[in-house]
N, C-alpha and C positions, 0 to 999 in steps of 0.2 A: 781459132783466134777470137779475141773479144771483138764484138761488133758494136760500133757506135750506135746508140739507140736511134737517132734520126739526125740527118744533116741539118734540118731546120725546124724551128719551133715557133709557133705564133703565140704572142702574148697580148692580152687585152689590158685594160686599165687595172691597176692594183696588182699587177704581176701574175695574175692567174692566166692559164692557157685560154686563148680566145677561140670562139667559134669560127669556123671556116669563113674567110673573106672579111673579117672584122678588123684586122690590124696588120702591121708589118711583120716580116719574118726575120729572125735572127739566124744567120747561117754560121756554121762552123768555119773558122779561119784555116783549119788544117784538113787535109784529105782524110778519108776514112782509113786508108792504109796507114797513114802516119799516126792517126789516133790509136789504131790497133797496136802498133809498135810501141808507142809511148805507154799505153796501158800495160802491155806485157813487161816493159822495162820497169815500170813502177812496182808491179807485183814481185819481180825478181829482186829488186832492191829492198823491198820490205822483207822478203824471205831471208836475204843476207843479214839484215839487222836482227831478225829472230835467231838465226843460227849463231850470231855473235853472242847474243845473250845466253842461249842454251849452252854454248861451249864453255862459258864461264862457270857453269854449274856442275861440270862433270870432267872426268879425266879421259873420256872416250874421244876417239878420233872421228867418230861418226859425223859430227857437225862440221868439222874441218873439211872432210871429204865432200859433204853435200855443198858446202860453200864454194869449194873449188869448181864443182860442176856448174853452179849458178854463176860464178864469175865468168866462166867461158860463155855462157848464155848472154850475160850482160854485154860482154864484148861484141858478140854477134849482133845484138839489138842496137847498140850504139853505132856500130859500123853500118847497119842498114839505115839508121836515121841520117848519118852523114851522107850516104849515097843518095837518099831521097832529097836531101837539101841540095846537093850538088847537081842533081838531075832535074831540079825544079818540080819534084813530086810531093814535096812536103805540104805546101799551101794549096788551098782550093783556088780555082780560077774563076 
């Protein structure tokens, strides 16, 4: 799975990363697990858009078959996001 780079980032004046102890931290409002699911969902949806474009350029069923597989994955990822929200695991505490 995709890992969120860091849960918090320190910024100094001018928006540049600050040296340790020099400014406040900005924390992610969603959990690392939620970030991973959202990132994977984003990638699958971009893939589906590409398959749609490729399918318009050919008579092959390849892109349709690949899209069907990704649609199942999207459904699983959306279901996981819904579970995370309902169980209170989406946001950080």
